[in-house]
Legacy VTK file of the C-alpha trace (Angstrom):
# vtk DataFile Version 3.0
C-alpha trace
ASCII
DATASET POLYDATA
POINTS 146 float
52.807 108.608 133.953
52.058 112.740 133.631
49.302 113.572 131.280
50.045 113.377 127.828
48.912 115.345 124.656
47.816 113.572 121.337
49.702 114.314 118.473
49.274 112.989 114.650
51.275 111.880 111.685
50.094 110.963 108.380
53.083 108.821 106.878
52.046 106.835 103.683
51.492 103.151 104.556
54.942 101.606 103.126
56.570 104.290 105.925
53.910 103.088 108.400
54.777 99.730 107.761
58.625 100.550 108.130
57.469 101.976 111.156
55.701 99.075 112.962
58.177 96.133 112.120
61.570 98.667 113.835
59.154 98.838 116.782
58.294 95.023 116.742
61.959 94.491 116.362
62.433 96.330 119.480
59.810 95.820 121.202
57.569 98.860 121.576
54.428 99.787 120.167
54.278 102.114 116.860
53.778 104.895 119.700
56.297 104.792 121.761
58.868 103.873 118.439
57.761 107.147 117.195
58.031 109.304 120.051
61.489 107.330 120.909
62.844 108.201 117.128
60.995 111.655 117.232
63.583 112.505 120.716
66.560 110.601 119.098
66.293 113.107 116.096
65.988 116.133 117.948
69.031 115.355 120.216
71.756 117.891 118.783
74.944 115.616 117.724
77.747 116.193 115.071
76.730 113.864 112.117
80.446 114.861 110.349
82.504 111.434 110.452
86.495 111.412 110.573
88.224 109.362 108.531
90.827 107.107 110.533
93.300 108.578 107.564
93.843 110.865 105.883
94.229 111.117 101.652
98.180 111.767 102.772
98.318 108.313 105.026
96.338 106.441 102.443
98.720 107.391 99.691
102.290 106.929 101.205
100.220 103.213 102.574
99.467 102.854 98.619
103.392 103.799 97.564
104.603 101.326 99.988
102.102 98.203 99.231
103.020 99.138 95.548
106.742 98.623 96.186
106.154 96.012 98.250
104.162 94.090 95.071
106.812 95.370 92.485
109.651 93.703 94.543
107.530 90.501 95.286
106.909 90.269 91.597
110.636 90.216 91.176
111.570 87.764 92.439
108.565 85.578 91.606
110.896 86.201 88.031
113.955 86.023 89.658
112.835 82.574 90.933
110.994 81.882 87.694
113.616 82.019 85.604
116.180 80.235 87.761
113.630 77.187 87.148
113.364 78.180 83.923
117.421 78.364 82.806
117.703 75.275 85.560
116.325 73.131 82.405
118.252 74.775 80.445
121.833 74.520 82.277
120.609 70.707 82.524
120.867 70.241 78.759
123.351 72.772 78.256
125.869 71.042 80.179
124.796 67.355 79.119
125.586 68.826 75.544
128.839 70.061 76.262
129.913 66.635 78.357
128.592 64.839 75.097
129.352 67.259 72.371
127.240 65.704 69.517
123.905 64.423 71.439
121.320 63.205 69.418
117.880 65.132 70.055
116.517 61.631 71.308
120.064 61.813 73.722
118.969 64.685 75.056
115.356 63.737 75.663
116.940 60.533 77.339
118.951 62.989 79.437
116.091 65.081 80.611
114.174 62.601 81.678
116.455 60.376 83.350
117.357 63.533 85.931
113.774 64.722 86.092
113.321 62.386 90.124
116.985 64.238 91.333
115.672 67.669 89.850
112.172 67.507 91.084
113.381 66.133 94.753
115.075 69.050 94.577
112.435 71.164 93.734
110.257 69.544 96.001
112.793 70.019 98.784
112.605 73.667 98.349
109.263 74.104 97.689
108.315 72.473 101.105
107.167 73.982 104.406
106.333 77.388 102.326
104.648 76.171 99.999
103.932 72.308 100.097
103.198 70.401 103.033
103.501 66.314 103.318
101.575 64.095 104.631
99.158 61.162 103.902
101.678 60.210 101.657
101.190 63.256 98.985
102.059 66.924 98.675
99.132 69.423 99.658
99.086 73.408 99.489
100.900 74.615 102.658
97.473 76.768 103.121
95.032 73.781 103.064
96.144 72.043 106.404
99.054 69.983 104.347
96.095 67.279 103.899
95.936 65.816 107.076
LINES 1 147
146 0 1 2 3 4 5 6 7 8 9 10 11 12 13 14 15 16 17 18 19 20 21 22 23 24 25 26 27 28 29 30 31 32 33 34 35 36 37 38 39 40 41 42 43 44 45 46 47 48 49 50 51 52 53 54 55 56 57 58 59 60 61 62 63 64 65 66 67 68 69 70 71 72 73 74 75 76 77 78 79 80 81 82 83 84 85 86 87 88 89 90 91 92 93 94 95 96 97 98 99 100 101 102 103 104 105 106 107 108 109 110 111 112 113 114 115 116 117 118 119 120 121 122 123 124 125 126 127 128 129 130 131 132 133 134 135 136 137 138 139 140 141 142 143 144 145
């Protein structure tokens, strides 16, 4: 190695300890670390960072996602309405077929038809939202209980 000169700096204790820790992490002496950091700091580089996407691109993506979200919310509402109205439809059809049915008769009809309606709902949900495994139903996203 060629001749060297002594250079001194007077960091605070906290700075020096931080430099020592960084030097240790890099397997360097504190002097080597200080020299390397000064040289790195003197290199010409552009500190400006270009964003990956422009604001216009981000707005476009946001608008597309909002449109998709609105469509999805609408579909969820349609499905919830179908389930809700399905229950109402069951009662309405029973009363139309049995004019003058009492409250207890309507309840009994709803109770009697629950298994067939639940089976229909489970069939509709199985695969996308539910999985059947180990004798039971599980949310589709947890591996189906197996």
